[in-house]
MIKOL-831447 format. One record per residue (C-alpha): x, y, z. Coordinates in steps of 0.5 Angstrom, whole numbers, plus 500, padded with zeros to 3 digits. Example, Ala and Ser with C-alpha at 12.3 -4.5 7.8 and 13.67 -1.06 7.14 Angstrom:
<sites>
SITE     x     y     z
SITE   525   491   516
SITE   527   498   514
</sites>
This chain:
<sites>
SITE     x     y     z
SITE   500   500   500
SITE   502   507   499
SITE   506   511   504
SITE   501   517   502
SITE   494   513   504
SITE   495   507   508
SITE   490   501   509
SITE   488   503   516
SITE   487   510   514
SITE   482   508   508
SITE   478   503   513
SITE   478   508   518
SITE   475   513   513
SITE   470   508   511
SITE   467   507   517
SITE   466   514   519
SITE   463   515   512
SITE   459   508   512
SITE   457   507   519
SITE   451   512   521
SITE   449   515   514
SITE   452   515   508
SITE   457   521   507
SITE   458   523   500
SITE   463   528   501
SITE   468   524   505
SITE   468   518   500
SITE   469   523   494
SITE   475   526   498
SITE   477   519   499
SITE   477   517   492
SITE   480   524   489
SITE   486   522   494
SITE   487   515   492
SITE   487   517   484
SITE   491   523   485
SITE   497   520   489
SITE   497   512   487
SITE   499   508   481
SITE   494   504   478
SITE   496   497   482
SITE   496   501   489
SITE   489   504   486
SITE   486   498   485
SITE   488   495   492
SITE   485   501   495
SITE   478   501   492
SITE   478   493   494
SITE   479   495   501
SITE   473   500   500
SITE   469   495   497
SITE   470   490   503
SITE   468   496   508
SITE   462   498   504
SITE   459   491   504
SITE   460   490   511
SITE   457   496   513
SITE   451   495   508
SITE   453   501   503
SITE   456   497   497
SITE   450   499   492
SITE   451   506   494
SITE   458   506   494
SITE   458   503   487
SITE   454   508   484
SITE   458   514   487
SITE   465   510   484
SITE   462   510   477
SITE   460   517   477
SITE   467   519   480
SITE   470   515   474
SITE   466   519   469
SITE   468   525   472
SITE   475   524   473
SITE   476   522   466
SITE   472   528   464
SITE   477   532   468
SITE   483   529   465
SITE   480   530   458
SITE   478   537   459
SITE   485   539   463
SITE   488   536   456
SITE   485   541   452
SITE   492   545   451
SITE   494   538   448
SITE   501   539   452
SITE   505   533   455
SITE   505   534   463
SITE   512   531   464
SITE   516   533   471
SITE   522   531   467
SITE   525   531   460
SITE   531   527   457
SITE   537   530   458
SITE   539   534   452
SITE   532   536   450
SITE   530   541   455
SITE   527   545   450
SITE   521   541   449
SITE   519   542   457
SITE   512   545   457
SITE   511   546   450
SITE   511   538   447
SITE   504   537   444
SITE   501   530   444
SITE   494   532   441
SITE   488   528   443
SITE   493   523   447
SITE   494   524   455
SITE   502   524   456
SITE   504   524   463
SITE   509   521   468
SITE   505   515   468
SITE   505   514   461
SITE   500   515   455
SITE   493   514   454
SITE   488   515   449
SITE   480   517   450
SITE   475   512   447
SITE   468   513   447
SITE   463   507   450
SITE   457   504   447
SITE   453   509   452
SITE   456   515   449
SITE   461   516   455
SITE   469   517   454
SITE   474   513   458
SITE   481   513   458
SITE   485   507   455
SITE   492   506   457
SITE   497   505   451
SITE   504   505   454
SITE   505   504   461
SITE   511   509   461
SITE   512   516   457
SITE   514   515   450
SITE   517   521   446
SITE   520   523   439
SITE   525   528   441
SITE   530   528   434
SITE   530   527   427
SITE   537   524   424
SITE   537   526   417
SITE   543   522   413
SITE   547   527   409
SITE   550   521   405
SITE   543   517   403
SITE   538   522   405
SITE   535   517   409
SITE   532   518   416
SITE   532   516   423
SITE   528   518   429
SITE   531   518   436
SITE   525   516   441
SITE   526   517   449
SITE   522   513   454
SITE   522   513   461
SITE   522   507   465
SITE   524   507   473
SITE   525   514   473
SITE   531   514   468
SITE   530   517   461
SITE   533   512   455
SITE   534   514   448
SITE   534   509   442
SITE   535   510   434
SITE   531   507   429
SITE   529   508   422
SITE   523   512   421
SITE   520   506   417
SITE   520   502   424
SITE   515   507   427
SITE   510   507   421
SITE   509   500   421
SITE   504   496   426
SITE   509   490   425
SITE   516   493   425
SITE   514   497   431
SITE   514   491   435
SITE   522   491   435
SITE   522   497   440
SITE   520   491   445
SITE   527   489   445
SITE   529   496   448
SITE   525   495   454
SITE   519   500   450
SITE   512   497   452
SITE   509   495   446
SITE   506   489   444
SITE   502   486   438
SITE   495   489   441
SITE   498   496   442
SITE   502   496   436
SITE   497   500   432
SITE   495   505   437
SITE   503   507   438
SITE   504   508   431
SITE   498   512   431
SITE   500   516   437
SITE   507   517   434
SITE   505   519   428
SITE   501   524   432
SITE   507   527   436
SITE   511   528   429
SITE   505   532   426
SITE   504   536   432
SITE   511   537   434
SITE   514   538   427
SITE   518   544   428
SITE   520   543   435
SITE   523   536   434
SITE   530   537   433
SITE   533   535   426
SITE   541   533   426
SITE   545   531   420
SITE   548   525   420
SITE   553   520   417
SITE   553   512   418
SITE   560   512   420
SITE   566   515   424
SITE   571   520   421
SITE   571   526   417
SITE   565   529   414
SITE   567   535   410
SITE   571   539   416
SITE   568   535   421
SITE   570   529   425
SITE   565   524   428
SITE   564   523   434
SITE   568   529   436
SITE   563   534   432
SITE   557   538   435
SITE   554   539   427
SITE   555   532   425
SITE   552   525   429
SITE   553   518   427
SITE   546   514   426
SITE   549   507   426
SITE   550   507   434
SITE   545   501   434
SITE   549   497   429
SITE   556   498   432
SITE   554   500   439
SITE   560   496   442
SITE   565   500   438
SITE   562   507   439
SITE   561   507   446
SITE   568   505   447
SITE   570   511   443
SITE   570   515   450
SITE   575   518   455
SITE   577   515   462
SITE   582   516   467
SITE   588   521   468
SITE   591   524   461
SITE   598   525   464
SITE   598   518   467
SITE   597   515   460
SITE   602   520   457
SITE   607   519   462
SITE   607   511   461
SITE   607   511   454
SITE   613   516   453
SITE   617   510   456
SITE   614   505   452
SITE   615   509   446
SITE   623   508   447
SITE   621   501   443
SITE   621   502   436
SITE   616   497   434
SITE   611   500   439
SITE   612   507   437
SITE   611   505   430
SITE   604   501   432
SITE   602   508   435
SITE   604   512   429
SITE   599   507   425
SITE   594   509   430
SITE   595   516   429
SITE   596   516   421
SITE   589   513   420
SITE   585   520   420
SITE   591   523   415
SITE   589   518   409
SITE   583   522   407
SITE   586   529   408
SITE   592   527   404
SITE   589   523   399
SITE   592   516   400
SITE   591   509   400
SITE   589   504   406
SITE   595   500   408
SITE   597   495   414
SITE   602   495   419
SITE   603   488   421
SITE   606   486   428
SITE   609   479   428
SITE   613   474   432
SITE   614   469   437
SITE   609   469   443
SITE   610   473   449
SITE   613   479   446
SITE   607   483   448
SITE   604   484   441
SITE   597   484   443
SITE   599   489   449
SITE   602   494   444
SITE   595   494   440
SITE   592   495   446
SITE   596   501   447
SITE   595   504   440
SITE   587   503   441
SITE   588   507   447
SITE   589   513   443
SITE   582   513   441
SITE   578   510   447
SITE   577   503   451
SITE   582   498   448
SITE   581   491   450
SITE   574   489   449
SITE   572   495   445
SITE   577   498   440
SITE   581   492   439
SITE   577   486   435
SITE   579   479   433
SITE   581   477   426
SITE   577   471   427
SITE   571   473   423
SITE   568   473   416
SITE   571   478   411
SITE   564   481   411
SITE   564   483   418
SITE   571   485   418
SITE   569   490   412
SITE   563   492   415
SITE   567   494   421
SITE   572   498   417
SITE   567   502   413
SITE   564   504   420
SITE   571   506   423
SITE   572   510   416
SITE   578   515   419
SITE   580   511   425
SITE   584   505   425
SITE   582   498   425
SITE   586   494   430
SITE   585   487   429
SITE   589   481   433
SITE   591   474   432
SITE   592   473   425
SITE   593   466   426
SITE   586   465   427
SITE   585   466   420
SITE   583   459   416
SITE   585   458   409
SITE   593   459   409
SITE   596   464   404
SITE   591   465   400
SITE   586   467   405
SITE   592   472   407
SITE   593   475   400
SITE   585   476   399
SITE   584   479   406
SITE   590   484   404
SITE   587   486   398
SITE   580   486   400
SITE   582   491   406
SITE   587   495   402
SITE   582   496   397
SITE   578   501   401
SITE   571   498   399
SITE   567   492   400
SITE   565   488   394
SITE   559   489   390
SITE   552   485   393
SITE   545   485   390
SITE   540   488   394
SITE   533   484   396
SITE   529   489   393
SITE   533   489   387
SITE   539   493   384
SITE   545   493   388
SITE   547   495   395
SITE   551   501   397
SITE   558   500   396
SITE   561   502   403
SITE   568   505   403
SITE   574   506   408
SITE   580   511   408
SITE   584   508   414
SITE   589   504   416
SITE   589   497   419
SITE   594   495   425
SITE   594   487   426
SITE   598   482   430
SITE   600   475   429
SITE   605   469   430
SITE   607   469   423
SITE   608   474   417
SITE   602   476   413
SITE   606   476   407
SITE   609   470   404
SITE   614   468   399
SITE   609   467   394
SITE   605   473   396
SITE   603   477   390
SITE   607   484   389
SITE   601   488   391
SITE   600   484   397
SITE   607   486   400
SITE   607   493   397
SITE   601   494   402
SITE   604   492   408
SITE   609   495   413
SITE   611   488   416
SITE   614   489   423
SITE   618   483   425
SITE   619   483   433
SITE   626   481   434
SITE   626   481   442
SITE   620   484   446
SITE   615   490   445
SITE   613   491   452
SITE   617   488   458
SITE   611   489   463
SITE   605   487   460
SITE   600   486   466
SITE   602   493   469
SITE   601   497   462
SITE   594   493   461
SITE   592   496   468
SITE   594   503   466
SITE   591   503   459
SITE   585   500   461
SITE   583   505   466
SITE   586   511   462
SITE   585   512   455
SITE   581   516   450
SITE   584   523   451
SITE   590   523   446
SITE   585   522   440
SITE   581   528   441
SITE   586   532   442
SITE   590   530   436
SITE   584   531   431
SITE   583   538   435
SITE   590   540   433
SITE   590   537   426
SITE   584   541   424
SITE   589   547   425
SITE   594   544   420
SITE   596   548   414
SITE   601   545   411
SITE   600   537   412
SITE   600   536   404
SITE   607   539   403
SITE   610   536   410
SITE   608   529   407
SITE   611   530   400
SITE   617   532   403
SITE   618   526   407
SITE   615   521   401
SITE   621   524   397
SITE   626   523   402
SITE   624   516   403
SITE   624   515   395
SITE   631   518   395
SITE   634   514   400
SITE   631   507   400
SITE   631   501   395
SITE   623   500   395
SITE   617   501   391
SITE   612   508   391
SITE   607   504   395
SITE   611   502   401
SITE   614   509   401
SITE   607   512   401
SITE   605   508   407
SITE   611   509   411
SITE   611   517   409
SITE   604   516   413
SITE   607   513   419
SITE   613   518   419
SITE   608   524   419
SITE   603   521   424
SITE   609   520   429
SITE   612   527   428
SITE   605   530   429
SITE   604   526   435
SITE   610   529   438
SITE   608   536   436
SITE   601   535   439
SITE   602   530   445
SITE   609   527   446
SITE   613   534   446
SITE   620   531   449
SITE   621   526   444
SITE   625   527   437
SITE   622   525   431
SITE   623   518   427
SITE   627   519   421
SITE   628   515   415
SITE   634   511   418
SITE   630   509   423
SITE   625   506   419
SITE   628   503   412
SITE   629   496   415
SITE   622   495   416
SITE   621   497   408
SITE   620   491   403
SITE   626   492   397
SITE   624   492   390
SITE   626   485   389
SITE   622   483   395
SITE   616   486   392
SITE   617   483   385
SITE   613   477   384
SITE   617   475   378
SITE   624   475   382
SITE   621   471   388
SITE   618   466   383
SITE   624   465   379
SITE   628   464   386
SITE   623   459   388
SITE   624   455   382
SITE   631   455   382
SITE   631   452   389
SITE   625   447   387
SITE   629   444   382
SITE   635   443   387
SITE   631   440   392
SITE   628   435   387
SITE   634   434   383
SITE   633   426   383
SITE   627   427   378
SITE   632   431   373
SITE   638   426   374
SITE   639   421   368
SITE   643   417   372
SITE   637   415   377
SITE   634   408   376
SITE   628   409   371
SITE   623   408   377
SITE   618   414   379
SITE   616   420   376
SITE   621   424   371
SITE   620   431   371
SITE   626   433   366
SITE   633   434   366
SITE   639   439   368
SITE   644   440   363
SITE   649   446   363
SITE   645   450   369
SITE   639   449   364
SITE   633   446   367
SITE   628   443   362
SITE   622   442   366
SITE   616   438   364
SITE   610   444   363
SITE   605   440   366
SITE   609   438   372
SITE   611   446   372
SITE   604   449   372
SITE   601   444   377
SITE   607   445   382
SITE   607   453   381
SITE   599   453   382
SITE   600   448   388
SITE   604   453   391
SITE   600   460   389
SITE   604   462   384
SITE   601   463   377
SITE   604   460   371
SITE   601   465   366
SITE   603   472   369
SITE   611   470   370
SITE   613   467   363
SITE   613   473   359
SITE   617   477   364
SITE   622   470   365
SITE   623   471   358
SITE   624   478   358
SITE   629   477   363
SITE   633   471   360
SITE   630   466   366
SITE   628   462   360
SITE   630   460   353
SITE   625   461   347
SITE   624   456   342
SITE   626   457   334
SITE   619   460   333
SITE   620   465   339
SITE   615   460   344
SITE   616   459   351
SITE   615   451   350
SITE   620   447   347
SITE   618   440   344
SITE   623   435   346
SITE   625   429   348
SITE   627   427   355
SITE   629   419   356
SITE   626   418   350
SITE   620   421   351
SITE   617   427   347
SITE   613   432   351
SITE   612   440   352
SITE   618   443   356
SITE   620   449   359
SITE   627   451   359
SITE   629   455   366
SITE   636   458   366
SITE   639   457   373
SITE   644   462   374
SITE   649   461   380
SITE   653   467   380
SITE   649   470   386
SITE   651   464   391
SITE   658   463   394
SITE   661   456   395
SITE   661   454   403
SITE   666   449   405
SITE   664   444   410
SITE   668   447   415
SITE   664   453   416
SITE   660   454   422
SITE   654   456   418
</sites>
């Protein structure tokens, strides 16, 4: 029973009103107090108490008549009080204080106890019908500036606490789709769905000029000169789909403590480059670069995962937030990358990827392409192709690029092989960054907006890398982003450091020969011939397979064997043969063709003649310790 009016109080009042002569005024005052101060459940208990007392004192009939009349008058008073059509709310959602006292609800009654509608009975009387047990409002419209679609922000109060949720406009316009709101603790059922749709439509029409309209995008990062989620002008409307990531981009703890600890960690070149990659992501769209991957790899226990968490702590909550796992579908990873857009996509545990080298190559090309694949839409046509302009930071126990990786894959990866340990005390570092994070990213973006010569700085670094390293332009472009980001991080945040230079990082860049798939295929083939010399030796007993012969450093290889072997090891026969011929790695026949029709051990077949040159190798004596 309510503290306002106890059960004993009601009994005492009833005995005074019913015992001698029926006291209409006393009963009326009692009912007014009950209906004014009690919720529906307590109200019914109070009425039942009065009914019991009225029955015992032989006044049941008169009380029922008065109760019926009271309900009619009470409902009429509520309807008349709602002539203005304004919601009677004691509190409103935070951030939307402008609606208090002016928010219109039309013919509906909206107060702290919920939403009611007026309905007419068969007798011509009006009754109030509850359609929602708590306040429910439309407080904001989200207009997406990319696709012009609209979402709405619904606010509801349950347990004296206001909550908000974003949903597509079509959800509140459909009797079937609006049931989804039940997942957010909104009181809607299949029976009340139709009424709530009509109610929300009424709110939209009555408050069209009052409801705030915000411009939104469906991702994070740059939009014009604004950076989401740090912008007051542009919001993100995909919070529900990526709530875990979005909520992780926040600040917590002590900025100075985080900075001082990271200053010590940054004495390690691997950790510093990993952090540089994190700061580099927002630079890619500004400068107009391509996505790339920074891969930290080596033996277990080196602190690679902790290093990724340090890089993530620049922007927000690391572990369980911004650091994701590579153990997912390619679609899921690309959707995450598209949502991050200008923020780094940090992925741990490379070894969880199934499918070996082919999967590695496919993943590298997919991520660094900067867009997901074209897919059909259920309604016809194709789905919108999502893009991203960021970099990826990942870790693993093995290198993401292999001997048989395509040149395009190697070009797009900065591979950091950990020789020793990245972070000595990983437990303490995780404790620091788990309780102190998210400050540096906001400051970095704020200061970045003020930079006037970013492009010139980037070009100067790029030219220096191209002049002083034997590598490709794409490797130089990726490393230039890291060096520029590092210099900006020093300028804005870690002011006691010196900038990294070309000599500090050239060891981590792949050389042109390492990128060149033709050169790598040729060296692999020469090793393959040496490894299988018995299958090319005429002196071997005539048993087993015969792959060809070797004479005067020329390996005559059965074309079918060669093609199958290359394919099995993820090399492509057709893509390297022309380059082999141009570089003199194979000899052509008299007609200028790659394939020779010749005999080996008396059998005529199609062969490729590979020139195995040994001038690059030095003979090592048996006594050498190597």
